[in-house]
TORRONU-654686 format. One record per residue (C-alpha): residue number from 1; x, y, z; residue in three letters. Coordinates in pm, whole numbers. Each point is the difference from the previous one (the first is absolute). Layout:
BEGIN
NUM X Y Z ALA
...
//
This chain:
BEGIN
1 140 621 -7227 MET
2 -198 75 314 THR
3 157 -68 340 ARG
4 -266 -137 233 VAL
5 -26 -144 348 ALA
6 -250 -277 68 ALA
7 -90 -118 348 VAL
8 -203 -316 65 ASP
9 -119 -37 357 CYS
10 -145 -343 65 GLY
11 -103 -200 304 THR
12 345 -140 73 ASN
13 251 227 -173 SER
14 51 343 -152 ILE
15 208 38 -314 ARG
16 156 281 -200 LEU
17 103 19 -365 LEU
18 167 305 -151 VAL
19 37 -37 -375 ALA
20 34 180 -330 ASP
21 -293 -97 -223 CYS
22 -19 46 -375 ASP
23 -360 -63 -109 PRO
24 102 30 -367 ALA
25 232 -304 16 THR
26 -149 -187 295 GLY
27 336 15 177 GLU
28 22 33 379 LEU
29 345 72 146 THR
30 15 -79 369 GLU
31 194 243 223 LEU
32 -99 -125 345 ASP
33 -222 -285 117 ARG
34 -39 -90 365 ARG
35 -236 -177 237 MET
36 -67 28 373 THR
37 -211 -247 196 VAL
38 -228 220 217 VAL
39 -295 -238 60 ARG
40 -252 283 -40 LEU
41 -279 -256 12 GLY
42 99 -127 345 GLN
43 -323 -104 174 GLY
44 -229 180 -246 VAL
45 -189 -318 -90 ASP
46 -106 -32 365 LYS
47 -31 364 116 THR
48 -93 181 -321 GLY
49 256 268 91 ARG
50 364 77 -86 LEU
51 213 -47 312 ALA
52 192 311 122 PRO
53 333 -186 -10 GLU
54 -74 -122 -355 ALA
55 -70 356 -110 LEU
56 324 124 155 GLU
57 205 -273 -175 ARG
58 -162 103 -329 THR
59 62 371 55 PHE
60 367 -71 85 ALA
61 38 -174 -337 ALA
62 -176 293 -173 CYS
63 253 243 150 ARG
64 285 -213 -136 GLU
65 -166 -14 -343 TYR
66 -61 376 -3 ALA
67 375 58 34 ALA
68 74 -236 -294 VAL
69 -265 164 -219 ILE
70 139 346 73 LYS
71 359 -109 -66 GLU
72 -87 -157 -338 LEU
73 -225 288 -105 GLY
74 -316 -185 -101 ALA
75 -243 231 -183 GLU
76 -313 -193 92 LYS
77 -96 -215 298 ILE
78 -287 -247 12 ARG
79 -77 -178 327 PHE
80 -240 -294 -17 VAL
81 -135 -170 310 ALA
82 -155 -343 -14 THR
83 -192 -246 213 SER
84 69 91 365 ALA
85 -64 372 -35 SER
86 -304 -65 -217 ARG
87 -164 -196 283 ASP
88 99 205 306 ALA
89 -237 226 197 GLU
90 282 246 84 ASN
91 146 28 -348 ARG
92 -26 382 27 ALA
93 295 -12 244 ASP
94 201 -188 -261 PHE
95 -92 242 -281 VAL
96 90 305 211 ARG
97 339 -145 101 GLY
98 102 -84 -357 VAL
99 -110 342 -127 LEU
100 208 175 267 ASP
101 314 -201 -85 ILE
102 -11 -41 -379 LEU
103 -226 285 -107 GLY
104 -239 -229 -186 VAL
105 -317 -164 112 GLU
106 -1 -380 -14 PRO
107 -251 -136 -247 GLU
108 -193 -280 166 VAL
109 -74 -192 -317 ILE
110 -252 -274 -64 SER
111 107 -359 -47 GLY
112 -82 32 -370 GLU
113 232 301 -41 GLN
114 266 -185 194 GLU
115 -32 -289 -244 ALA
116 32 232 -303 GLU
117 327 146 131 PHE
118 135 -346 84 SER
119 -78 -131 -349 PHE
120 166 295 -175 THR
121 313 -22 212 GLY
122 33 -375 -30 ALA
123 -67 -48 -370 THR
124 142 309 -173 LYS
125 325 -188 -68 GLU
126 -158 -344 -44 LEU
127 -216 96 -300 VAL
128 320 -9 -210 ALA
129 65 -366 91 HIS
130 -154 -192 -288 GLU
131 66 -335 175 HIS
132 -238 83 285 LEU
133 -357 -106 -73 ASP
134 -284 242 60 ARG
135 -220 99 169 PRO
136 202 74 313 PHE
137 -141 -56 347 LEU
138 175 244 233 VAL
139 -35 -77 371 VAL
140 120 252 256 ASP
141 8 -170 341 ILE
142 9 281 253 GLY
143 -29 21 376 GLY
144 -374 60 19 GLY
145 -130 -88 -344 SER
146 83 -179 -323 THR
147 -70 148 -342 GLU
148 -81 -214 -304 PHE
149 23 152 -346 VAL
150 -41 -170 -338 VAL
151 104 180 -317 GLY
152 215 10 -311 ASP
153 149 345 -46 GLU
154 -293 150 187 HIS
155 -213 -114 292 VAL
156 -303 -212 -86 ARG
157 -120 -82 350 ALA
158 116 68 356 ALA
159 -103 -84 355 ARG
160 143 69 344 SER
161 -74 -244 283 VAL
162 76 31 371 ASP
163 262 -271 41 VAL
164 361 99 58 GLY
165 296 -127 198 CYS
166 -48 234 299 VAL
167 -380 -28 13 ARG
168 9 -383 -14 MET
169 280 -18 258 THR
170 -177 229 246 GLU
171 -339 -163 -54 ARG
172 109 -363 35 HIS
173 353 -34 138 LEU
174 10 249 289 VAL
175 -105 -147 335 VAL
176 13 225 310 ASP
177 214 248 -189 GLY
178 258 -258 -111 VAL
179 44 -150 -349 VAL
180 -27 -380 8 SER
181 342 -152 -51 ASP
182 -57 -207 -209 PRO
183 -374 13 -82 PRO
184 -228 -295 70 THR
185 -164 -195 -282 GLU
186 -335 149 102 ALA
187 137 355 -27 GLN
188 143 -68 -345 VAL
189 -332 -154 -107 ALA
190 -182 313 116 ALA
191 229 222 -210 ILE
192 -49 -230 -299 ARG
193 -379 22 38 ALA
194 13 382 -4 ASP
195 225 -3 -308 ILE
196 -227 -242 -188 GLU
197 -305 217 80 ALA
198 189 306 -125 ALA
199 95 -183 -321 LEU
200 -368 -80 -55 ASP
201 -75 373 33 LEU
202 281 96 -238 ALA
203 -118 -254 -256 ALA
204 -342 169 -14 GLU
205 166 302 -164 THR
206 332 -120 -139 VAL
207 20 -295 -244 PRO
208 281 -175 188 LEU
209 -17 -311 -218 ALA
210 69 199 -318 GLU
211 343 117 115 ALA
212 301 -144 -181 ARG
213 286 168 194 THR
214 -12 56 377 LEU
215 196 307 113 VAL
216 62 34 374 GLY
217 76 327 183 LEU
218 94 127 346 ALA
219 203 -120 295 GLY
220 -155 -341 62 SER
221 63 -103 -362 VAL
222 349 150 -28 THR
223 100 -163 331 THR
224 -121 -341 -120 VAL
225 200 58 -320 ALA
226 315 91 193 GLY
227 -31 -318 207 ILE
228 -65 -213 -311 ALA
229 308 146 -171 LEU
230 213 -66 310 GLY
231 134 355 5 LEU
232 254 82 273 PRO
233 -157 345 27 GLU
234 -286 191 -161 TYR
235 105 90 -356 VAL
236 -277 180 -186 SER
237 153 -53 -345 SER
238 6 -380 54 ARG
239 -359 -11 125 ILE
240 -149 228 -267 HIS
241 -154 -211 -279 HIS
242 109 -327 162 SER
243 -235 -296 -54 ARG
244 -89 -212 299 ILE
245 -172 -335 -53 GLY
246 -308 -128 181 TYR
247 188 -276 186 GLU
248 251 252 134 GLN
249 -281 225 124 VAL
250 -176 -296 164 ARG
251 317 -116 178 GLU
252 87 352 122 ILE
253 -357 62 118 SER
254 4 -322 204 GLU
255 343 85 140 ARG
256 -106 351 106 MET
257 -313 -136 172 LEU
258 184 -272 194 THR
259 313 191 106 SER
260 67 210 308 THR
261 55 375 9 HIS
262 374 -55 49 ALA
263 23 -238 -297 GLU
264 -178 244 -230 ARG
265 206 294 127 ALA
266 318 -190 -86 ALA
267 -89 -13 -372 ILE
268 245 226 -182 ALA
269 -248 190 -220 VAL
270 -265 44 269 MET
271 -76 360 98 HIS
272 -47 19 380 PRO
273 -344 153 -49 GLY
274 -120 -302 -197 ARG
275 106 -278 238 VAL
276 -341 -34 168 ASP
277 -219 58 -308 VAL
278 180 -193 -276 ILE
279 -184 -325 75 GLY
280 -340 155 -70 ALA
281 135 187 -303 GLY
282 152 -313 -153 ALA
283 -326 -187 55 LEU
284 -194 269 -189 VAL
285 237 -43 -297 LEU
286 -26 -379 14 LEU
287 -380 9 7 ALA
288 -8 234 -301 ILE
289 227 -233 -199 MET
290 -217 -297 88 GLU
291 -322 180 -91 ARG
292 134 121 -337 THR
293 205 -308 -83 GLY
294 312 214 -50 ALA
295 317 -207 -33 SER
296 218 300 88 GLU
297 -13 360 114 VAL
298 195 276 -176 VAL
299 127 225 279 VAL
300 7 376 -55 SER
301 178 258 212 GLU
302 -190 263 -198 HIS
303 -346 40 139 ASP
304 -245 257 132 ILE
305 287 237 82 LEU
306 108 14 -365 ASP
307 -362 40 -106 GLY
308 -38 296 238 ILE
309 318 155 -144 ALA
310 -136 -31 -354 TRP
311 -330 157 104 SER
312 188 293 159 ALA
313 206 49 -315 ALA
//
């Protein structure tokens, strides 16, 4: 067993997993898993820079995580940074801050590496399910980008495209600094056009039509699942490996894009940090299901974070 700490810093949230990994048996025993919405990518699509307040929110979460890692005695730490920090002009400030707090330098990985980690984390358990048809299409809908990976036990093709719940919200739903509440039909159509163009790009590399099981990762997908299941609160064990049908996703997507901020905030499983971006995230999932013809999405709580942990082990 190797005790490792994995940190995944995305555009919208930063997450920590401390786990004991046994590469010989493929068993991962979770000791601590937590998520903090820090919105690191705030404004980066427009300015090309990480905002000072976004950096400070992220560093505050890193200080909290450093205490947990020390308490649990992780032998190895791997910190992976994704879309927002990959694009930013001032990413050196981000790298320096993380190094000072956690003692490791964040690895600003490519979209293809991101996809590899996501696939490993999401499918390591699923390969034992004989009733799930292969190949898998793993989609990781993040804040700034979405990763598409097709594979069986190993990755066959992967592509990262620049559509995510935060990027689409900021690009199309923010007017004079305020998120439209609810969006207009024209705004929703503009998001849909960006998503369809991104799917065209993904399809150049990844054989989307060959997939037999769609596996969905990250907060937009798990939130849609929690709403579909009617959970009174967020229960990871109920969401993990749940299967959500196309009609449910379509209904929830329409609901999120026609409701007010207050109505979305009142949903029991909704994290406060997702209230303004869930509409765009749900629409990305819906468009993927329509493009691939998937009748359902298998939801996984194990994703890039678990893949990072395995790579550290």
